[in-house]
C-alpha positions in Angstrom: 0.0 0.0 0.0 1.4 3.4 -1.0 2.2 5.9 1.7 -0.2 8.9 1.9 1.0 12.0 0.2 2.2 14.8 2.5 2.4 18.5 1.8 4.6 20.2 4.3 4.9 23.7 2.9 5.4 26.4 5.6 2.2 28.2 6.6 -0.4 25.7 5.5 -3.5 24.5 7.3 -4.2 20.8 7.7 -7.0 18.5 8.8 -5.3 15.6 10.6 -6.9 12.4 11.9 -5.8 9.0 13.1 -7.7 6.0 14.3 -7.0 3.2 16.7 -5.6 -0.1 15.3 -8.4 -2.4 14.3 -10.7 0.5 15.4 -9.9 -0.1 19.0 -10.3 2.7 21.5 -7.4 5.1 21.9 -8.9 6.8 24.9 -10.1 4.6 27.8 -10.9 7.3 30.2 -10.6 11.0 31.0 -7.0 10.6 32.2 -6.0 9.4 28.7 -7.8 12.4 27.1 -6.2 14.9 29.5 -2.7 13.6 28.8 -3.3 13.8 25.0 -4.3 17.5 25.5 -1.1 18.0 27.5 0.8 16.7 24.5 -1.1 19.0 22.2 0.0 21.9 24.3 3.6 20.8 24.1 3.2 20.3 20.4 2.8 24.0 19.9 5.9 24.8 22.0 8.1 22.1 20.5 7.1 22.3 16.8 5.4 25.7 16.5 2.2 24.1 15.4 -0.9 26.3 15.9 -3.8 24.1 17.0 -7.1 25.8 15.8 -9.6 23.0 16.6 -9.7 19.5 17.9 -12.0 16.7 19.0 -11.2 13.5 20.8 -13.5 10.6 20.1 -13.2 7.1 21.7 -11.3 5.5 18.8 -9.9 8.5 16.8 -9.1 12.1 16.9 -9.4 15.1 14.6 -7.1 18.2 14.6 -7.2 21.4 12.6 -3.7 22.8 12.7 -1.4 25.3 11.0 2.3 24.7 10.4 4.4 27.9 10.2 7.5 25.8 10.0 6.2 23.3 7.4 6.9 20.4 9.7 3.6 18.5 10.0 5.0 15.0 9.6 7.6 15.4 12.3 5.1 17.0 14.7 2.3 14.5 14.3 4.7 11.6 14.4 6.0 12.9 17.7 2.5 13.3 19.0 1.4 9.8 18.0 4.5 8.1 19.2 4.6 9.9 22.5 1.0 9.2 23.3 1.2 5.6 22.1 4.2 4.8 24.3 2.5 6.5 27.3 -0.8 4.7 26.6 0.8 1.2 26.4 2.7 1.7 29.7 -0.4 3.1 31.4 -2.6 0.2 30.3 0.1 -2.5 30.3 -0.3 -3.4 26.6 2.0 -3.9 23.7 1.8 -3.3 20.0 0.7 -0.4 17.8 -2.0 1.8 19.2 -2.8 3.6 15.8 -3.8 1.8 12.6 -1.0 3.4 10.6 0.3 6.7 9.5 -2.0 9.6 10.2 -4.3 11.0 7.4 -4.1 14.6 6.4 -5.8 17.0 4.0 -4.5 20.5 3.1 -6.9 23.3 3.8 -6.9 26.7 2.1 -7.6 28.6 5.4 -10.0 31.4 6.1 -13.7 30.4 5.4 -12.6 26.9 4.3 -10.9 26.3 7.7 -14.0 27.7 9.5 -16.3 25.4 7.6 -14.0 22.4 8.4 -14.0 23.4 12.1 -17.8 23.0 12.2 -17.4 19.4 10.8 -14.8 18.7 13.5 -16.9 20.1 16.3 -20.0 18.2 15.3 -18.3 14.8 15.6 -19.7 14.0 19.1 -23.3 14.1 17.9 -22.8 12.7 14.4 -23.6 9.2 15.7 -26.1 6.4 15.1 -27.5 6.7 18.7 -28.6 10.3 18.0 -30.1 9.5 14.6 -27.2 11.2 12.8 -24.9 8.3 11.7 -23.6 7.8 8.2 -26.7 6.2 6.8 -29.0 8.9 8.2 -26.7 11.7 6.9 -26.6 10.1 3.4 -30.4 10.0 3.4 -30.7 13.6 4.4 -28.4 14.7 1.6 -30.7 13.2 -1.0 -33.8 14.5 0.8 -35.3 11.2 2.0 -34.4 11.4 5.6 -36.9 12.0 8.3 -36.7 15.2 10.4 -35.4 14.6 13.9 -37.9 14.9 16.7 -37.6 17.8 19.2 -36.3 15.5 22.0 -33.6 14.1 19.7 -32.5 17.7 18.7 -32.5 18.7 22.4 -30.3 15.7 23.2 -27.9 16.5 20.4 -27.5 20.0 21.6 -27.1 18.9 25.2 -24.3 16.5 24.3 -22.6 19.0 22.0 -22.5 21.7 24.6 -21.4 19.4 27.4 -18.7 17.5 25.5 -15.5 18.4 27.3 -13.0 16.8 24.9 -13.5 19.2 22.0 -12.6 22.8 21.3 -16.3 23.6 20.6 -17.1 24.7 24.2 -14.3 27.3 24.0 -15.4 28.6 20.5 -19.1 28.8 21.6 -18.3 30.6 24.9 -19.3 27.8 27.2 -15.8 27.3 28.6 -12.5 29.2 28.9 -10.1 28.2 26.1 -6.7 26.8 26.9 -3.8 29.2 26.2 -2.5 27.1 23.4 -5.7 27.0 21.4 -5.7 29.6 18.5 -9.3 30.7 17.8 -8.9 34.2 16.3 -8.8 33.2 12.6 -11.8 30.9 12.7 -13.9 33.2 14.8 -12.9 36.1 12.5 -14.3 34.2 9.6 -17.7 34.3 11.4 -18.1 37.8 10.0 -19.5 39.4 13.1 -18.0 42.2 15.2 -15.4 40.9 17.6 -17.7 40.9 20.7 -20.3 38.8 18.9 -18.1 36.3 17.1 -18.5 33.5 19.6 -22.3 33.9 19.5 -22.3 33.9 15.7 -20.1 30.8 15.6 -22.4 29.1 18.1 -25.5 29.9 16.1 -24.0 28.5 13.0 -23.0 25.2 14.5 -26.1 24.7 16.6 -28.3 25.8 13.8 -26.9 22.8 11.8 -27.9 20.5 14.6 -31.4 21.9 14.9 -32.0 21.7 11.1 -30.3 18.4 10.9 -28.1 19.6 8.1 -24.9 17.5 7.8 -21.7 19.4 6.9 -21.0 19.0 3.2 -17.4 20.2 3.5 -15.9 17.0 2.0 -18.0 17.2 -1.1 -15.8 20.2 -2.0 -12.6 18.3 -1.8 -10.4 19.1 -4.8 -9.0 15.9 -6.5 -8.7 14.2 -3.1 -5.8 16.6 -2.3 -7.1 19.8 -0.8 -10.1 21.6 0.6 -10.2 25.0 -1.1 -10.6 26.7 -4.4 -9.4 25.2 -7.7 -6.5 27.6 -7.8 -5.4 26.5 -4.4 -5.7 22.8 -5.4 -3.4 23.7 -8.4 -0.7 25.0 -6.1 -1.0 21.8 -4.0 -0.4 19.7 -7.1 2.7 21.6 -7.8 4.0 21.1 -4.3 3.5 17.4 -4.7 5.8 17.1 -7.7 9.0 15.1 -7.0 11.4 16.8 -4.8 14.3 16.4 -7.3 12.3 18.7 -9.7 12.0 21.4 -7.1 15.2 21.5 -5.2 14.7 25.0 -3.9 11.0 24.6 -2.9 11.5 24.4 0.8 14.3 26.4 2.6 16.6 24.2 4.7 16.4 24.9 8.4 19.8 25.9 9.9 21.2 24.3 13.1 22.9 26.2 15.8 24.6 25.5 19.1 23.4 26.9 22.4 26.4 29.2 22.5 25.5 30.7 19.1 21.9 31.3 20.3 23.1 33.0 23.4 25.5 35.2 21.3 22.5 36.2 19.1 20.5 37.2 22.3 23.6 39.2 23.6 23.7 41.2 20.3 20.0 41.8 20.3 20.1 43.0 23.9 23.3 44.9 23.6 24.8 43.4 26.8 26.7 40.3 27.7 25.1 37.2 29.2 26.6 37.8 32.6 24.5 41.0 33.0 21.0 39.7 32.1 21.2 35.9 32.8 20.1 36.1 36.4 18.1 39.3 36.1 14.6 38.7 37.4 11.9 38.9 34.7 14.4 39.4 31.9 13.3 38.0 28.5 16.9 37.2 27.3 17.5 34.0 29.2 14.0 32.7 28.6 14.3 33.3 24.8 17.7 31.5 24.7 16.3 28.5 26.6 13.2 28.3 24.4 15.3 28.4 21.2 17.8 25.9 22.6 14.9 23.5 23.4 13.2 24.1 20.0 16.1 24.4 17.5 19.3 23.2 19.1 17.9 19.7 20.0 18.7 20.1 23.7 16.9 18.3 26.4 15.6 20.0 29.5 18.5 18.5 31.5 21.0 19.9 29.0 19.5 23.3 29.3 19.4 23.0 33.1 23.2 22.5 33.1 23.7 25.5 30.9 21.5 27.7 33.0 22.4 26.3 36.4 18.8 25.4 37.1 16.8 22.3 37.7 15.2 20.8 34.5 11.8 21.3 36.0 12.5 25.0 36.5 13.7 25.2 32.9 10.4 23.7 31.7 8.4 26.2 33.7 10.5 29.1 32.4 10.0 28.0 28.8 6.2 27.5 29.2 5.9 31.0 30.8 7.9 32.5 27.9 5.6 31.0 25.3 2.6 32.3 27.1 4.1 35.7 27.5 5.1 35.9 23.9 1.4 35.4 22.9 0.5 38.5 24.9 3.5 40.7 24.4 3.9 41.9 20.7 7.4 43.3 21.3 8.6 39.9 22.7 6.9 38.0 19.9 8.7 40.2 17.4 12.0 39.3 19.0 11.1 35.7 18.9 10.2 35.9 15.2 13.4 37.8 14.5 15.5 35.0 16.1 13.7 32.3 14.2 14.2 34.1 10.9 17.8 35.2 11.3 19.1 32.0 12.8 16.9 29.2 11.5 15.3 30.7 8.4 11.8 30.1 9.8 9.0 32.6 9.5 6.1 32.8 12.0 
C-alpha cells in the first residue's frame, strides 16, 4: 500500500486524523484524554504548530492545525509516538496503538478552515445513537431522511454543549479556552463584530444541529488533495511534484549551538550574558532557553546544566515565555526575528 502524500509547505493549514488499530479505543478514560491534550500543548511549544480546533472521540481524533515551519509530519509523528508509548505503559499493553500513518488534507484557510472546524466540532453528535450516523446523513443529503424529533434535537444540543474533549465549548463561549488554542482566525471568519463572534459561531454550529443539516465540506474536496478553491488545489499539485524537480522549494532549516543562540541574544540586547542571565523577569534567558529547546535539539536536562537550574524550572520558564510571547507583541517580534535570522523560519 502506498504511503499517503504529504504537503509540508510552511504556513499551510491541515486537517489531521488518526484512528485506533483495528478500530480499538485510543482513549479509555478522562486521564487518557487529559494527557493527550497536554501533548497538544507541548506540540505548539516544540514544533510551532498552531492548534485551531480539535475533538477526541473514543477510537480516533481530529485536529485542525497550521504549520508555520512546514513540519507537519515530524510534529504528528512525535504526538502519536509519545501518546502511544505512554498509553501502552499506562494500560500494560504492547503493539501499535494507531492503525497506521495519520491521514491529512491540506486546507486553504479562512472560510474553508472555519467550515471544516464545524465538521470537527459536530463529531460527538454525528452518531447512530442520536439518529445522525452515516446512513442517516446520506439519506438527508438526498432529501429522503426523516426530520429529527424535538427530543432528539435537544439531546444532540445537550451533548454537543457538554462534551469536554472538543474545542467547541471554547469557541461557543461555554468554557475558557486553553492558552495554546488559537481561535482568532476561525472566529474572525464568522463575519460578526469581535464581541459577537462566539455567539455567531455558536448559532452557525447549533443551527446545523437543529436543522439536521450535515456538513458538506468533504463534497468540495479538490481531486482528493485539498479543501479549497481550484486555484489552491493547483498549487498543492505543484508542491507534490517530485522533490528532485523542485530542489529549492523548501528552505533548509539551519542548526545552531546553544552558544550561538546566546550570542545572538547578547547582540539583540546589547549586553553580555553575565548581566542579564540572572536578572529577574528578563526575557533574554527565557528566549535563549526556548530556542535551545526548540532548535538546538537540547533536552531540559542539557538546558538546566547551561542555565544552572533544575530541569523542571527550565520547563516552567520555557512555558511561561511561550505564554508571555502570545500577549507581548514586542517579545513576539524578537522571537520571530531570532527564528528568521538563525533558522530561516517565518512565523
